C-alpha positions as CSV (number, residue, x, y, z in Angstrom):
1,X,27.8,-13.9,-0.1
2,X,28.6,-13.6,3.6
3,X,28.0,-16.0,6.5
4,X,27.5,-15.5,10.2
5,X,26.1,-17.7,12.9
6,X,22.5,-17.2,13.8
7,X,23.5,-16.6,17.4
8,X,26.0,-14.0,16.5
9,X,23.4,-12.2,14.3
10,X,21.1,-12.2,17.3
11,X,23.9,-11.0,19.7
12,X,24.4,-8.0,17.3
13,X,20.7,-7.2,17.3
14,X,20.5,-7.5,21.1
15,X,23.5,-5.2,21.5
16,X,21.9,-2.4,19.6
17,X,20.6,0.6,21.5
18,X,16.8,1.0,21.9
19,X,15.2,2.4,18.7
20,X,17.9,1.1,16.4
21,X,15.5,-1.1,14.3
22,X,13.4,2.0,13.5
23,X,16.5,4.1,12.8
24,X,18.0,1.5,10.4
25,X,14.6,1.2,8.7
26,X,14.3,5.0,8.3
27,X,17.9,5.4,7.0
28,X,17.5,2.6,4.5
29,X,13.9,3.4,3.4
30,X,12.6,0.0,4.7
31,X,9.7,-1.1,6.8
32,X,10.8,-1.7,10.4
33,X,9.5,-5.3,10.3
34,X,11.7,-6.0,7.4
35,X,14.7,-5.0,9.5
36,X,13.5,-7.2,12.3
37,X,13.1,-10.1,9.9
38,X,16.7,-9.7,8.9
39,X,17.7,-10.4,12.5
40,X,15.6,-13.5,12.7
41,X,12.1,-12.0,13.3
42,X,9.0,-13.4,11.7
43,X,6.9,-10.3,11.0
44,X,5.1,-11.2,7.8
45,X,1.6,-9.9,8.2
46,X,0.0,-8.6,5.0
47,X,1.9,-5.6,3.6
48,X,4.4,-5.6,6.5
49,X,7.9,-6.8,6.7
50,X,9.5,-8.8,3.9
51,X,12.2,-11.5,4.0
52,X,15.6,-10.2,2.8
53,X,18.0,-12.8,1.3
54,X,18.5,-14.6,4.5
55,X,19.2,-18.3,4.4
56,X,19.6,-20.4,7.6
57,X,21.2,-23.8,7.7
58,X,20.9,-25.7,10.9
59,X,24.1,-26.3,12.8
60,X,26.1,-25.4,15.9
61,X,25.7,-21.9,17.5
62,X,22.1,-21.6,16.1
63,X,23.1,-22.5,12.6
64,X,24.8,-20.7,9.7
65,X,23.1,-17.7,8.2
66,X,24.1,-16.8,4.6
67,X,23.3,-13.1,3.8
68,X,22.8,-12.1,0.2
69,X,23.1,-8.4,1.2
70,X,25.0,-7.0,4.2
71,X,23.5,-3.5,4.0
72,X,21.4,-3.9,7.2
73,X,24.1,-5.8,9.1
74,X,26.7,-3.1,8.1
75,X,24.3,-0.3,9.3
76,X,23.8,-2.2,12.6
77,X,27.6,-2.6,13.1
78,X,28.1,1.1,12.3
79,X,25.6,2.0,15.0
80,X,27.4,-0.2,17.5
81,X,30.7,1.5,16.7
82,X,29.4,5.0,17.2
């Protein structure tokens, strides 16, 4: 498992270029709302967006987020490094 602060996760999301959520979703075969949820969104309408092994524990800097799977985070970091 991996941990990151919630605020750091949001900073990464906010640093991504426009259209990155859709690009990540397309490249990983996911619904775009699922990717948004990974970064703290709450898009859970029927049939759209699913939670993805993201566990938040309250604390400093927005709390600690434990990620069961880093695939989306790693893809986002890869986009930032391009």
